[in-house]
C-alpha positions in Angstrom: 18.7 12.1 -3.2 20.9 9.6 -4.9 21.2 8.7 -8.6 21.4 5.2 -10.0 22.2 5.1 -13.8 20.9 8.7 -14.1 17.6 7.8 -12.5 17.0 10.1 -9.4 16.2 8.1 -6.3 14.7 10.1 -3.4 14.8 8.2 -0.1 14.2 11.3 2.1 13.0 14.8 1.6 14.2 17.8 3.6 12.1 20.8 2.6 13.5 23.4 5.0 10.7 26.0 4.4 7.9 23.4 5.0 6.8 22.0 8.4 7.7 18.3 8.5 5.0 16.5 10.5 5.9 12.8 10.2 8.2 10.4 8.4 6.6 7.1 7.7 7.9 3.9 6.1 7.6 5.4 2.7 6.0 8.9 2.9 7.1 12.2 4.3 4.2 14.3 5.5 4.3 18.1 5.7 1.7 20.1 7.6 -0.3 22.9 6.1 -2.9 23.4 8.8 -6.1 21.8 7.5 -4.2 20.0 4.8 -1.1 17.8 4.3 1.4 17.4 1.6 2.1 13.7 1.3 5.4 12.9 -0.5 5.9 9.4 -1.6 9.7 8.7 -1.5 11.5 5.8 -3.1 12.0 4.1 0.2 11.0 0.5 0.4 10.0 -1.5 3.5 9.6 -5.2 3.9 8.5 -7.0 7.0 8.0 -3.5 8.5 11.7 -2.7 8.1 12.9 0.1 5.9 15.7 -0.9 3.5 18.8 1.4 3.2 18.5 2.0 -0.6 15.5 3.0 -2.6 13.7 1.8 -5.7 13.8 4.0 -8.8 10.4 5.5 -9.8 8.7 3.8 -6.8 7.3 6.9 -5.2 5.9 8.1 -8.5 4.3 4.8 -9.2 2.6 4.8 -5.8 1.2 8.3 -6.3 0.0 7.8 -9.9 -1.7 4.5 -9.2 -3.3 5.7 -6.0 -4.8 8.7 -7.9 -6.1 6.3 -10.5 -7.9 4.1 -8.0 -9.1 7.0 -5.8 -11.0 8.3 -8.8 -12.5 4.9 -9.6 -13.7 4.4 -6.1 -15.0 7.8 -5.1 -18.7 6.8 -5.5 -18.1 4.0 -2.9 -16.4 6.3 -0.3 -15.0 9.8 -0.5 -11.2 10.2 -0.3 -8.7 12.7 1.0 -7.1 13.8 -2.3 -7.3 17.5 -3.2 -4.7 17.5 -6.0 -1.6 15.8 -7.4 -0.8 18.8 -9.6 2.2 20.8 -8.2 0.7 24.1 -9.5 -2.2 23.6 -7.1 0.1 23.2 -4.1 0.7 26.2 -1.7 3.2 28.7 -3.0 5.8 27.7 -0.4 6.2 24.4 -2.3 7.4 26.1 -5.4 11.2 25.8 -4.7 10.7 22.0 -4.4 8.5 21.4 -7.5 11.2 19.3 -9.2 11.3 16.8 -6.3 7.5 16.9 -5.7 6.3 16.4 -9.3 4.5 13.1 -9.9 5.2 11.8 -6.4 3.1 14.1 -4.2 -0.5 14.5 -3.1 -2.0 17.5 -1.4 -4.7 16.0 0.8 -7.3 16.8 3.5 -6.1 16.3 7.0 -7.9 13.6 8.8 -7.7 11.6 12.0 -6.5 8.1 10.8 -8.3 5.1 12.2 -5.9 3.0 14.3 -6.5 -0.1 12.1 -5.5 -1.3 8.7 -8.3 -2.7 6.6 -7.1 -5.8 4.8 -9.2 -7.7 2.2 -8.1 -11.1 1.0 -9.4 -12.9 -2.1 -6.6 -15.5 -2.1 -4.7 -17.4 0.6 -1.2 -16.0 0.8 1.3 -14.4 3.2 0.4 -14.3 6.8 -3.1 -15.5 5.9 -1.7 -18.7 4.5 0.5 -19.2 7.6 -2.5 -18.7 9.9 -4.8 -21.0 7.9 -2.3 -23.9 8.2 -2.5 -23.6 12.0 -6.2 -22.9 12.5 -8.1 -23.3 9.2 -9.1 -19.6 9.7 -7.8 -16.1 9.1 -8.3 -13.4 11.7 -11.2 -15.4 13.2 -12.8 -16.0 9.8 -13.3 -19.8 9.3 -12.4 -21.1 5.8 -13.0 -24.5 4.1 -10.7 -27.4 4.7 -8.2 -28.5 2.1 -7.2 -25.1 0.7 -3.6 -24.8 -0.6 -1.3 -21.9 -0.8 -2.5 -19.2 -3.2 -6.0 -20.8 -3.5 -8.9 -18.5 -4.3 -11.1 -18.0 -1.2 -14.8 -18.7 -1.9 -15.7 -15.1 -1.0 -13.3 -12.2 -0.2 -12.8 -11.8 3.5 -12.1 -8.7 5.6 -9.2 -9.2 8.0 -8.1 -6.1 9.9 -4.8 -5.4 11.5 -3.4 -3.0 14.1 -1.2 -0.1 12.9 2.1 -0.2 14.6 5.1 2.2 14.6 7.9 2.0 12.1 10.0 -1.1 12.8 7.2 -2.8 14.7 5.2 -5.6 13.1 1.5 -5.0 12.5 -0.8 -7.6 14.2 -3.7 -9.3 12.5 -6.9 -9.0 14.6 -10.5 -10.2 14.6 -13.4 -8.1 13.5 -14.7 -8.2 17.1 -11.5 -6.6 18.3 -11.7 -4.0 15.7 -15.3 -3.2 16.9 -13.8 -2.6 20.4 -11.2 -0.3 19.0 -13.3 2.0 16.7 -17.0 1.1 17.5 -19.5 -1.2 15.9 -21.1 1.3 13.4 -17.8 2.6 12.1 -16.4 -0.9 11.9 -19.3 -2.1 9.8 -19.1 0.8 7.5 -15.3 0.4 7.0 -15.7 -3.4 6.3 -18.5 -2.7 3.8 -16.5 -0.1 1.9 -13.3 -2.2 1.9 -15.0 -5.2 0.5 -16.8 -3.1 -2.2 -13.5 -1.5 -3.2 -11.7 -4.9 -3.4 -14.4 -6.5 -5.5 -14.5 -3.7 -8.0 -10.7 -3.5 -8.2 -10.3 -7.3 -8.5 -12.8 -7.4 -11.3 -11.1 -4.6 -13.2 -7.6 -5.9 -12.6 -8.6 -9.3 -14.1 -9.5 -7.6 -17.4 -5.9 -6.4 -17.4 -4.4 -9.8 -16.8 -3.8 -9.3 -13.1 -5.1 -11.1 -10.1 -5.6 -8.9 -7.1 -4.8 -11.4 -4.3 -5.2 -9.1 -1.4 -4.8 -5.5 -0.4 -4.8 -3.2 2.6 -6.3 0.3 2.8 -6.6 3.0 5.4 -9.5 5.3 6.5 -9.6 8.5 8.4 -12.2 10.8 9.9 -12.4 14.5 8.9 -13.3 17.4 11.3 -17.0 16.8 10.6 -16.8 13.1 11.4 -17.0 11.9 7.8 -15.2 8.8 6.8 -12.6 9.3 4.1 -10.3 6.8 2.3 -6.7 8.0 3.0 -3.0 7.3 2.4 -2.5 5.1 -0.7 -4.8 2.7 -2.5 -4.3 -0.6 -4.3 -0.6 0.0 -4.9 2.2 -2.6 -5.3 3.2 -1.6 -1.7 -0.2 -2.4 -0.3 -1.4 -5.2 -2.5 -0.4 -8.5 -4.1 -0.7 -8.4 -7.8 -0.2 -11.7 -9.6 0.0 -12.2 -13.4 -3.1 -14.2 -14.3 -1.5 -16.2 -17.1 1.1 -17.7 -14.7 -1.2 -18.3 -11.7 -0.9 -21.8 -10.2 -2.4 -22.7 -6.8 -0.2 -24.7 -4.4 2.9 -22.5 -4.5 3.9 -18.9 -4.1 3.1 -16.7 -7.1 5.1 -14.4 -9.3 4.0 -10.8 -8.6 4.1 -7.2 -9.6 4.8 -5.9 -6.1 7.5 -6.0 -3.4 7.3 -9.8 -3.0 10.5 -9.9 -5.1 12.2 -8.0 -2.2 10.7 -10.3 0.4 11.8 -13.3 -1.5 15.4 -12.0 -1.6 15.3 -11.2 2.1 14.1 -14.7 2.9 16.9 -16.2 0.7 19.5 -14.5 2.9 17.6 -15.4 6.1 16.9 -11.8 7.1 15.7 -11.8 10.7 13.0 -9.2 10.0 14.4 -6.7 12.5 16.2 -3.3 11.8 18.5 -2.5 10.2 17.6 -3.8 6.8 20.4 -5.0 4.5 21.4 -3.0 1.4 19.6 -4.5 -1.6 21.7 -5.7 -4.6 21.4 -3.7 -7.8 19.7 -6.6 -9.5 16.9 -6.7 -6.9 16.5 -2.9 -7.0 16.1 -2.7 -10.8 13.9 -5.8 -11.1 11.6 -4.4 -8.4 11.5 -1.0 -10.2 10.5 -2.8 -13.4 7.7 -4.7 -11.7 6.2 -1.5 -10.1 6.3 0.2 -13.5 4.7 -2.7 -15.2 1.9 -2.7 -12.6 1.2 1.0 -13.2 1.2 0.5 -17.0 -1.1 -2.5 -17.0 -3.6 -1.2 -14.5 -3.8 2.5 -15.3 -2.2 2.8 -18.8 0.2 5.4 -17.4 4.0 5.3 -18.0 6.8 7.2 -16.4 9.6 6.3 -18.7 
């Protein structure tokens, strides 16, 4: 843990009495048999590279906003969340309550599907790059003449492979996804992903936010049931644009980590580890953007 202007920043947890299962780009996972304790740290990654310094409040924002969306989407597909209340966690967690509060989820253990489920409603990021070359995204043909940040006529499902930390995820076609997880499951995942995106995009617009795209993950429980897992519709996994400043034909301002990506591009970061230390200005501006996204979408505040 480090402290920046009296704000605790947790970039790694080391709970000695708990069984560490895995350390991801952002989350530390602890194993409790048929359940996991998922701790969202303040680490930030961009271009699949973890930066050396964290973002204040980031892990708490990810947890609180995921809980909000999980509840909203549970009639579309069940999710893995058991509780975010530290008093519900196993007793062995008690010594770590201070670090766990507001940034942790106790969840059902699942077998994650080896694909990320991306839905795009607007043309941005790697989708825009691919469109310029092929007039399509992940094998999905799109109309001619679209410009950067244009709204796509209908949201499209564009899956990606899930790679190890430090390795770039790869956009794939739906047909390739079928070969990886099977036709029936692929169809179900696509249907759920599109339904979640449409509901979230419609809701976000009422809050003055455009949901440009998002990625989500699914897992299978011991009974073979599909569950929504990990995080959902966070500033880490989505592009949130302020509706009142939206203008096609250029990159957009955003309530997400695009601010960090823009900084890295400005210094010609080569997108390979190790990541550079982020300047204080970038750190605090990114924190403010994450907090603003949480407040606008869920009404929750952490300050």
